[in-house]
N, C-alpha and C positions, 0 to 999 in steps of 0.2 A: 504459550498455547495450552488447551488440552489437550488430551485425547477424546474428551469428551465434545470437545469443539471440533478436532478434525474430522467426527464421529459425523456430526450434524451435515459439513461440511462437504464431505463422500458421498453421503450418504442425498442429497442435493443438488449435484454436480450437474447432472445432465437437466436438469432440471432450468437452474440456475444456468444454463448454456446456453440454451433459448429464448431466455431473456432477450428485452430491446433495453437501449439505452434510457433512461427515464429522462436525457435533457442533453440530443444531441451534440446540441451550437454550444452548449453549456464543455461539455465532452473534447470535441475538438480546440479551443480555448486552450484550453489545458495541453489539450498535444502541439496545441502550435508552439504553450509558454516553455515547455518543457524543453523541448527541444530547440528551445534558441536557448536554451541555460547550456546543454551537448553539446562537445568538442569534441571532434571525427575520431580524437586519439584518444578518446577516452573506453574505461571498460566502470561498465554500467552494474551493477547491481538492484531485481524488483524485489522487491517483498512483497507477500501477496497477492500473487497473480495473477491466478483465478485461472483462464482459460483458455489462460495470451495474447487477452484486444489486443491491450495497449501495447504489448512486448516485437507484438509484431510490426504496429506501425509502429514503434520508435528506433528498434536497435538499424536497423537499417545506415542511421546516422550517425551513428557510433564503432569501437574498432571490435568489442566484444558490448552481450550484453549477456548477462545471467537470468534467467527468467525462476524466479523461486515458490511455493508454498507449502503449507505442511501440510495439503489433506491432495491424496492422492491420486482419487477420483482427479483435480484438476489439473494436475499435472498430466495427469493421462489423456486427459482430450486438449492439452492444450498442444500438447507433441501429435497426436493427431489429426490438431487444423495445421499446425504449423512446421514441418519439419524442418533437419537439417537441408533439404535440397527445395528449401524455396526462401529461405534467408541463414546461410552456411555461418554468420560471427552465434547464429542467437543459439542457447540452450538453455533445456525445461530440466526443474531439478527437485523434489519434494526435502523441502530445507528447514528450517526455522533460524533467524536469527542468534539464535544461540549456536545453534549446532554451527554456524558457520562463520561468527566469530571468533570459535578456535579453531579453525583452521590457517585462523593470522593471516588472510588471504584477503587485500587494500583495494578499496574501489577510487574511482575518479567521481560516482558520483551512486547513490542508495536512495530511488528511489520507493514511492508505500504508500498508494493511490486505493480510498477505505481498508483501512488497514491497521492502524493506531487504536482504537475502539475495539474491538477484534482481543487486543493480545488484553491477560489477564495482567501484567507487573510492567506495566507502564514507563520506568524509570528500567528497571532494569532493558527491557528494548530496547531505550534508548541509548542508553551502556555502549549494549550488543552496538548500538548502529555512527556511534561514534568512533568502536572499536576499526570495524568493518571498510570507513575511510580512511582516507590518503590523508599527511594533512591538505589542509584548507579543500577539502572536497564539499558537496555539494550534498545534502538533503535535502528532498521535495517533494513533499509528502503533501498528502488531500484528506481527513480522517471528518466524520459527522462529532461535529460537537454533542452527543447528545445532552449535556447536562442546560444547554440553552432551548430546548425546540420544548411543546410544548408538554406539562406536568406531564395531563391526561397520558398521550403515547407514553414518556418516561416512567410514570412513576404505575398507572395501571395497563396498557395494553403491552408495551413489549415485556415485561414480565411475564403479563397472560402468555403473550403465546409461546416462551422459551418454554412454561413448565407443561405448555403441550406440547413440544419439543416441535413445537412452527421458526422459531428464533432463536438464533445463538447465541448467546454471552453479547454484552454490547459497556462497554465502557462511561463512565458518565459524569466526563470532563465539557470543563467548557474551555470560550477558548483565551483565557488569561491563563489556569490551571494549565493546560497544555503546554504553554509561550515558555509558562514559571518553572515546569517538568522539563524541555528542548534545553533551554539557560542553564537548569542545574545537571544537565548530563555533558554543557561543555559544547553546546553549539550559537554561536548567533545567528542571532534572524533579521534575514535580508529583507523577503516583503511576507506582509500578506493581505493577501489579494480572494479576491469574492468572480466564482467562474459564471457564476449562475444564470441566466439569462434571461428567469426575470424574479426579485430581487435576494433573500436571502434566501438559501437552500443550509444555512451551517454546517457548512465545510466550506472552509477555511480554505485557501494551498495556498503553502506557505514553503517559503524560500527560505535554508539556513544552510549556513558552510561549521565546519570542522575548526573551533576556536585550539 
């Protein structure tokens, strides 16, 4: 993650926090599927937690849940919303995958929802996630495959919005490229699912296991 991207999310955090979930039924499907994969004794790390909505919904199902984001403003809002008094085993922290991997603490599951397309070094980030997982740990992700979206959005709209400061950096990989990157980083892909309520929103839900 770059300093410029962190500043974008810090600047837009309050507006982001007020936004509605675009596909509530699809979001609930993602939560239910994730709960089914997590065990009560698991230690879970979420990367790119934003303002903490998903962390709050899932933390009660596991032993420990650390929710992180590289935007300090996002973490401040999450901490305001969901303090330790509400969910004692839930903690929020400003951090990146690289920072956390350097601490050599491992987790049973790492979650990254709407996260991977925002990192500039995908292979490096996946390597850090691999290091963060305990043996046979799960990496559960859901990321927009911008490379499969309408070319007008990918090649015209997004670059224009970035130039105006209205959008952050977004990588343009497709599902095949993402799958290849995960495999090269040492993951075995177990499932690829579509949780969109209507059609395909090009945000595959991927369950991968550390090899």
